[in-house]
C-alpha positions as CSV (number, residue, x, y, z in Angstrom):
1,M,23.2,-52.8,15.1
2,K,21.9,-49.6,13.8
3,E,18.6,-48.4,15.0
4,R,15.8,-48.6,12.5
5,L,14.7,-45.4,10.9
6,E,11.4,-44.1,12.4
7,Q,8.6,-45.6,10.4
8,V,5.9,-43.5,9.0
9,P,2.8,-44.3,11.1
10,S,0.2,-46.3,9.2
11,A,-3.2,-44.9,10.1
12,G,-5.1,-45.7,7.0
13,D,-6.4,-42.8,4.9
14,R,-5.1,-39.8,6.7
15,S,-7.6,-37.6,5.0
16,D,-10.4,-39.7,6.5
17,F,-12.7,-37.6,8.7
18,S,-14.9,-40.5,9.8
19,G,-16.1,-40.1,13.4
20,R,-15.4,-36.3,13.4
21,T,-17.6,-33.3,13.4
22,A,-16.6,-30.3,11.2
23,V,-18.2,-26.9,11.4
24,V,-18.1,-24.7,8.3
25,T,-19.2,-21.1,8.7
26,G,-20.5,-19.3,5.6
27,G,-21.2,-22.8,4.3
28,G,-24.1,-21.7,2.1
29,A,-24.2,-20.3,-1.5
30,R,-26.7,-18.8,-3.9
31,G,-28.6,-21.4,-5.9
32,D,-26.6,-24.4,-6.9
33,G,-23.3,-22.4,-7.1
34,I,-20.1,-23.6,-5.5
35,G,-18.5,-21.1,-3.2
36,N,-15.5,-21.8,-1.0
37,G,-17.5,-22.7,2.1
38,R,-19.9,-25.0,0.2
39,A,-17.1,-26.7,-1.5
40,A,-15.2,-27.3,1.8
41,A,-18.4,-28.6,3.4
42,I,-19.1,-31.1,0.6
43,L,-15.6,-32.3,0.5
44,L,-15.4,-32.8,4.3
45,A,-18.6,-34.8,4.1
46,R,-17.3,-36.9,1.3
47,A,-14.2,-37.6,3.5
48,G,-16.5,-38.9,6.3
49,A,-17.2,-35.9,8.5
50,E,-20.5,-35.0,9.9
51,V,-20.7,-31.4,8.8
52,V,-22.4,-28.5,10.6
53,V,-23.2,-26.0,7.9
54,V,-23.5,-22.5,9.3
55,D,-25.1,-19.6,7.4
56,L,-27.1,-16.5,8.2
57,N,-29.2,-17.3,5.1
58,E,-31.3,-20.3,5.7
59,E,-32.0,-21.1,2.1
60,A,-28.3,-20.9,1.1
61,G,-27.3,-23.1,4.0
62,R,-30.1,-25.6,3.3
63,G,-28.9,-26.0,-0.2
64,T,-25.5,-27.2,1.0
65,V,-27.0,-29.6,3.4
66,E,-29.2,-31.1,0.7
67,M,-26.3,-31.5,-1.6
68,I,-24.4,-33.4,1.1
69,E,-27.4,-35.6,2.0
70,N,-28.1,-36.3,-1.7
71,E,-24.6,-37.8,-1.9
72,G,-25.2,-39.9,1.2
73,G,-23.3,-37.7,3.6
74,A,-24.3,-36.4,7.0
75,A,-24.9,-32.7,7.5
76,R,-26.9,-30.4,9.8
77,L,-27.9,-26.7,9.4
78,F,-27.3,-24.0,11.9
79,V,-28.8,-20.6,11.0
80,G,-27.1,-17.8,12.9
81,D,-24.8,-14.8,13.0
82,V,-21.2,-15.7,13.8
83,T,-20.4,-12.1,14.8
84,S,-22.8,-12.6,17.7
85,E,-21.3,-14.1,20.9
86,E,-24.8,-15.5,21.8
87,D,-25.2,-17.2,18.4
88,C,-21.7,-18.7,18.6
89,A,-22.4,-20.1,22.0
90,A,-25.6,-21.7,20.6
91,L,-23.6,-23.0,17.6
92,A,-21.1,-24.7,19.9
93,A,-23.9,-26.4,21.8
94,F,-25.6,-27.4,18.6
95,A,-22.3,-28.9,17.2
96,R,-21.8,-30.9,20.4
97,E,-25.2,-32.6,19.9
98,G,-23.8,-34.5,17.0
99,S,-22.2,-38.0,16.9
100,A,-18.8,-36.6,17.9
101,P,-17.4,-33.4,19.4
102,P,-16.5,-30.7,16.9
103,T,-12.8,-30.9,16.2
104,V,-12.7,-29.1,12.8
105,L,-13.6,-25.4,12.3
106,I,-13.6,-23.7,8.9
107,N,-14.0,-19.9,9.4
108,N,-15.3,-18.8,6.0
109,V,-17.6,-15.9,6.6
110,G,-16.5,-12.7,4.9
111,I,-17.7,-9.7,2.9
112,G,-15.9,-7.5,0.3
113,A,-15.5,-3.7,0.4
114,P,-13.8,-1.3,-2.0
115,G,-12.3,2.0,-1.1
116,T,-9.4,3.8,0.7
117,V,-9.0,5.1,4.2
118,L,-10.2,8.5,2.8
119,D,-13.4,7.5,1.2
120,T,-14.5,4.5,3.4
121,E,-17.2,5.5,5.9
122,P,-16.3,4.5,9.5
123,E,-19.5,2.4,9.7
124,L,-18.5,0.3,6.7
125,W,-15.0,-0.1,8.0
126,D,-16.3,-1.4,11.3
127,R,-18.7,-3.7,9.6
128,V,-16.0,-5.3,7.4
129,M,-13.8,-5.8,10.5
130,K,-16.7,-7.3,12.4
131,V,-17.8,-9.7,9.7
132,N,-14.3,-10.7,8.4
133,V,-12.3,-10.8,11.7
134,R,-14.6,-10.8,14.7
135,S,-16.7,-13.7,13.3
136,M,-13.5,-15.9,13.4
137,V,-12.7,-14.8,16.9
138,Q,-16.2,-15.5,18.1
139,A,-16.6,-18.9,16.4
140,S,-13.1,-20.0,17.6
141,R,-13.7,-18.8,21.1
142,A,-16.9,-20.9,21.2
143,L,-15.5,-24.1,19.7
144,I,-11.9,-24.3,20.9
145,P,-13.0,-25.7,24.3
146,S,-14.6,-28.7,22.6
147,M,-11.3,-29.3,20.7
148,Q,-9.3,-29.0,24.0
149,E,-11.5,-31.7,25.6
150,A,-11.1,-33.9,22.6
151,G,-7.3,-33.7,22.7
152,G,-6.9,-31.5,19.6
153,G,-8.4,-30.2,16.4
154,S,-7.8,-28.0,13.4
155,I,-9.0,-24.6,12.4
156,V,-8.7,-23.1,8.9
157,N,-9.4,-19.4,8.4
158,I,-10.2,-18.1,5.0
159,S,-8.1,-15.0,4.2
160,S,-7.4,-13.6,0.7
161,I,-4.5,-12.7,-1.6
162,S,-5.8,-9.2,-1.2
163,A,-4.1,-9.3,2.2
164,I,-0.7,-9.5,0.5
165,R,-1.4,-8.0,-2.9
166,P,-3.8,-5.1,-2.1
167,K,-5.4,-3.1,-4.9
168,G,-8.3,-0.8,-4.3
169,L,-10.0,-2.8,-1.6
170,T,-8.3,-1.3,1.5
171,P,-11.0,-2.2,4.1
172,Y,-11.1,-5.8,2.8
173,S,-7.4,-6.1,2.4
174,A,-6.8,-4.8,6.0
175,S,-9.3,-7.3,7.4
176,K,-7.8,-10.2,5.5
177,G,-4.4,-9.2,6.6
178,A,-5.7,-9.3,10.2
179,V,-6.9,-12.8,9.5
180,I,-3.4,-13.9,8.7
181,S,-2.0,-12.3,11.9
182,L,-4.9,-13.8,13.9
183,T,-4.1,-17.3,12.4
184,R,-0.4,-17.1,13.4
185,A,-1.2,-15.9,16.9
186,M,-3.8,-18.6,17.5
187,A,-1.4,-21.3,16.2
188,V,1.0,-20.3,18.9
189,D,-1.7,-19.9,21.6
190,H,-3.3,-23.3,21.1
191,A,-0.5,-25.6,19.9
192,G,-0.1,-26.9,23.4
193,A,-3.7,-28.3,23.2
194,G,-2.9,-30.0,19.9
195,I,-4.9,-27.5,17.9
196,R,-3.5,-26.5,14.5
197,V,-4.5,-23.2,13.0
198,N,-3.8,-22.3,9.3
199,A,-5.1,-19.9,6.7
200,V,-6.0,-20.2,3.0
201,L,-5.6,-17.2,0.8
202,P,-7.8,-17.7,-2.3
203,G,-7.0,-15.7,-5.5
204,P,-9.6,-14.6,-8.2
205,V,-11.6,-17.9,-8.1
206,W,-15.0,-18.2,-9.8
207,T,-17.7,-18.4,-7.0
208,P,-21.3,-17.2,-6.6
209,M,-20.0,-14.1,-4.8
210,V,-18.4,-12.7,-8.0
211,Q,-21.2,-13.8,-10.3
212,R,-22.9,-10.4,-10.7
213,P,-24.3,-8.5,-13.7
214,T,-21.1,-6.4,-13.8
215,M,-19.0,-9.6,-14.3
216,T,-18.9,-9.6,-18.1
217,P,-17.3,-12.4,-20.1
218,E,-14.4,-10.1,-20.8
219,I,-13.7,-9.4,-17.2
220,R,-14.0,-13.1,-16.3
221,E,-11.5,-13.9,-19.0
222,R,-9.1,-11.3,-17.6
223,R,-9.5,-12.8,-14.1
224,K,-8.6,-16.2,-15.5
225,N,-5.6,-14.9,-17.4
226,A,-4.3,-13.1,-14.2
227,S,-2.9,-16.4,-13.0
228,A,0.4,-17.7,-14.3
229,L,-1.3,-21.0,-15.0
230,R,-4.0,-19.1,-17.1
231,I,-6.8,-21.3,-15.8
232,E,-9.8,-20.4,-13.8
233,G,-9.9,-21.3,-10.2
234,T,-13.1,-22.4,-8.5
235,G,-14.4,-23.0,-5.0
236,W,-13.4,-26.6,-5.3
237,D,-9.7,-25.6,-5.5
238,V,-10.1,-23.6,-2.3
239,G,-12.1,-26.4,-0.7
240,R,-9.4,-29.0,-1.4
241,A,-6.8,-26.8,0.2
242,V,-9.0,-26.4,3.2
243,V,-9.5,-30.2,3.6
244,F,-5.8,-30.8,3.3
245,L,-5.0,-28.4,6.0
246,A,-7.7,-29.8,8.2
247,S,-6.6,-33.4,7.7
248,E,-3.9,-35.5,9.3
249,H,-1.8,-35.1,6.1
250,A,-1.1,-31.6,7.5
251,R,-0.3,-32.8,11.1
252,Y,3.0,-30.9,11.1
253,I,1.7,-27.7,9.6
254,T,0.4,-24.8,11.7
255,G,0.5,-21.0,11.6
256,Q,0.8,-21.0,7.8
257,A,-0.9,-19.0,5.1
258,L,-1.5,-21.2,2.0
259,V,-2.0,-19.2,-1.2
260,V,-4.4,-20.8,-3.7
261,D,-4.3,-18.5,-6.8
262,G,-2.8,-20.3,-9.8
263,G,0.3,-18.1,-9.6
264,V,-1.3,-14.6,-9.4
265,D,0.8,-13.8,-6.3
266,D,4.1,-14.6,-8.2
267,L,3.7,-11.4,-10.2
268,A,3.8,-7.9,-8.6
269,P,0.6,-5.9,-9.2
270,E,2.2,-3.6,-11.7
271,D,3.5,-6.6,-13.7
272,R,0.3,-8.7,-13.6
273,E,-1.1,-6.8,-16.6
274,L,1.4,-8.8,-18.7
275,L,-0.7,-11.9,-18.2
276,D,-3.7,-10.2,-19.8
277,R,-1.9,-10.2,-23.1
278,P,-2.4,-13.3,-25.2
279,I,1.1,-13.1,-26.6
280,N,4.4,-15.1,-26.2
281,L,6.1,-12.3,-24.3
282,A,3.5,-12.5,-21.5
283,R,3.7,-16.3,-21.2
284,M,7.5,-16.2,-21.3
285,L,7.8,-13.6,-18.5
286,A,5.1,-15.4,-16.4
287,H,7.6,-18.2,-15.9
288,S,10.2,-15.8,-14.4
289,P,8.5,-13.5,-11.9
290,A,11.9,-12.1,-10.8
291,G,12.8,-11.5,-14.4
292,T,9.5,-9.9,-15.0
293,R,10.0,-7.4,-12.2
294,A,13.5,-6.6,-13.3
295,F,12.3,-6.2,-17.0
296,R,9.4,-4.0,-16.1
297,H,11.1,-1.8,-13.4
298,T,13.1,0.4,-15.8
299,G,10.2,0.5,-18.3
300,A,7.8,1.6,-15.6
301,W,10.3,4.4,-14.5
302,I,10.6,5.6,-18.1
303,R,6.9,5.7,-18.6
304,H,5.8,7.1,-15.2
305,K,8.7,8.8,-13.5
306,S,11.0,10.2,-16.2
307,R,10.9,14.0,-16.8
308,F,11.6,13.6,-20.5
309,D,8.9,14.8,-22.8
310,T,6.5,11.9,-23.5
311,R,5.9,12.7,-27.2
312,L,9.7,12.9,-27.9
313,R,10.3,9.8,-25.8
314,E,7.9,7.8,-28.0
315,M,9.4,9.2,-31.1
316,A,12.9,8.0,-30.0
317,I,11.6,4.6,-29.0
318,L,9.7,4.3,-32.3
319,R,12.9,5.2,-34.2
320,V,14.7,2.3,-32.4
321,G,11.9,0.0,-33.7
322,V,12.3,1.3,-37.2
323,I,16.0,0.9,-37.4
324,T,15.9,-2.6,-35.9
325,R,12.8,-3.6,-37.9
326,T,11.2,-5.1,-34.8
327,D,7.5,-5.4,-35.6
328,Y,6.4,-5.8,-32.0
329,E,8.2,-2.7,-30.7
330,Y,7.4,-0.7,-33.8
331,S,3.6,-1.4,-33.8
332,H,3.4,-1.2,-30.0
333,H,4.9,2.3,-29.8
334,I,2.7,3.6,-32.7
335,E,-0.2,2.8,-30.4
336,L,1.5,4.3,-27.3
337,G,2.8,7.3,-29.3
338,R,-0.7,8.2,-30.3
339,Q,-1.7,8.1,-26.7
340,F,1.1,10.5,-25.8
341,G,0.4,13.1,-28.5
342,M,2.4,11.7,-31.5
343,S,0.6,12.6,-34.7
344,D,0.6,10.6,-38.0
345,D,3.0,13.2,-39.4
346,D,5.3,12.6,-36.5
347,I,5.1,8.8,-37.2
348,R,6.0,9.4,-40.9
349,A,8.9,11.7,-39.9
350,V,10.3,9.0,-37.5
351,I,10.1,6.5,-40.3
352,A,11.9,8.9,-42.7
353,G,14.7,9.6,-40.2
354,P,16.5,12.7,-38.8
355,E,17.9,13.8,-42.2
356,A,14.6,13.7,-44.1
357,G,12.1,16.5,-44.1
358,E,12.1,19.7,-42.1
359,L,11.9,18.6,-38.5
360,P,12.4,21.1,-35.6
361,E,15.9,20.9,-34.3
362,L,15.1,19.1,-31.1
363,E,13.1,16.4,-32.7
364,R,15.8,15.9,-35.3
365,L,18.5,15.6,-32.6
366,V,16.4,13.1,-30.6
367,L,16.0,10.9,-33.6
368,A,19.7,11.3,-34.4
369,A,20.6,10.2,-30.8
370,A,18.3,7.1,-31.3
371,D,20.0,6.3,-34.6
372,E,23.5,6.6,-33.2
373,A,22.8,4.6,-30.1
374,T,21.2,1.9,-32.1
375,E,23.6,1.6,-35.0
376,G,26.8,2.7,-33.3
377,L,26.2,1.8,-29.7
378,S,26.8,5.3,-28.5
379,I,25.7,8.9,-29.0
380,S,28.3,11.1,-30.6
381,L,29.8,14.1,-28.8
382,E,28.6,16.3,-31.6
383,T,24.9,15.2,-31.0
384,F,25.4,15.6,-27.2
385,D,26.7,19.1,-27.6
386,A,23.8,20.1,-29.8
387,L,21.2,18.5,-27.4
388,R,22.7,20.6,-24.5
389,R,21.2,23.7,-26.1
390,H,17.7,22.2,-25.5
391,L,18.1,19.8,-22.5
392,D,19.6,20.0,-19.1
393,A,22.0,17.3,-17.8
394,E,19.3,15.2,-16.2
395,L,17.2,15.1,-19.4
396,L,20.3,14.2,-21.4
397,V,21.0,11.2,-19.2
398,E,17.3,10.2,-19.3
399,L,17.3,10.3,-23.1
400,T,20.4,8.1,-23.1
401,I,18.7,5.6,-20.7
402,I,15.6,5.5,-22.9
403,V,17.3,4.7,-26.2
404,S,19.7,2.3,-24.5
405,Y,17.0,0.4,-22.6
406,Y,14.8,0.0,-25.7
407,N,17.8,-1.2,-27.7
408,A,18.1,-4.0,-25.2
409,V,14.3,-4.6,-25.4
410,V,14.2,-4.9,-29.1
411,R,17.0,-7.4,-29.1
412,M,15.2,-9.6,-26.6
413,L,12.0,-9.4,-28.6
414,R,13.8,-10.3,-31.8
415,S,15.7,-13.2,-30.1
416,L,12.5,-14.7,-28.7
417,E,10.5,-14.1,-31.8
418,I,7.7,-12.3,-29.9
419,D,4.4,-11.9,-31.6
420,V,2.8,-8.6,-32.5
421,E,0.0,-7.8,-30.1
422,P,-3.4,-8.7,-31.5
423,G,-5.0,-5.7,-33.2
424,Y,-1.7,-3.9,-33.8
425,E,-1.0,-5.6,-37.1
426,R,-2.9,-2.8,-38.7
427,Y,-0.1,-0.4,-37.9
428,L,2.3,-2.5,-40.0
429,E,0.0,-1.9,-43.0
430,E,-0.9,1.7,-42.2
431,F,2.8,2.7,-41.7
432,P,4.9,0.1,-43.5
433,L,8.5,-0.1,-42.7
434,P,10.8,1.1,-45.5
């Protein structure tokens, strides 16, 4: 007789924290706002835990405790500095005074800091590392013994997608990267004691920390649209991820870094700008991150690395748009062309073509190359020979790549019926296609 398959243990609601004490550092928030720590504390209390809310700001922490108590939950406030070994020792003693030993720790304290290694003062660098990393070390050092005595526990450290997608916040990114490494090392160190350690990496969520006067509605909208889902994340989204990792639902998960960002991380930083555009092209590419990177790689090289003259480049690309009558590419490169020195007379000359008017020879030849590559799929030897009088071999190859690449682009745009970018419709009226 075959042995029965192992049965999934039935232990009731495996997200039930009844009879457990959870410590949440950085559990306060300004006013009635919902930050990551406050959300985690409230959700843990709703799941039955007695929550110790830890914050340096008594008013902020008190607000979270009152919110929990108003819902009928159990919470206590500890005011202290988790970068201090003495305060963390006092926190551990305070947590043990509850109805059960602390077996859940959410390390949520952190501060942001912009800058590079060149312009960040050593004092600020040390402070960021102290608050964002040392606080987790100190709190964990103080509370792990209680978890060991209880037979196990769970620690969740709050990192950030800035750790894996850095951009202009080097001290912060470095500290949050350290949190991931710390998490993985602790997971190995304490697995034998039944203690799981994981990290959550929030993306651009809407929390009191970002609600400053400089956060305009336009910037908030761009933050929202930076995710593939194009929805705004909140502290509740982070809190739910924290509760999952702390719960028995995650009993076989340790040493992991869970990204909670709505899909921001799926796009490389240089490609994420696509999601700021409210057009079909951006939404289509957002569903294929690998395709986005491939699509953008050559375009980025043409725009930022090619030696070819930028004004002539834009004239060649615009000519491809004229010949193929691709509204998106045509209007887009009128805008870009103006940024790169193309005049209104240049635009009219491109529309008229290489045989009209009295263009300088190089401009005429560049437009002829665009015509031939677009209409006949190759540039004639006659045009190549004429271009050699003006361009070296490398620039000839780059011109060929430019017109060939944008021929592929316009065919994709036409096939997918991509919309003209908002505000660019005016170029179709100002410079109508023949």
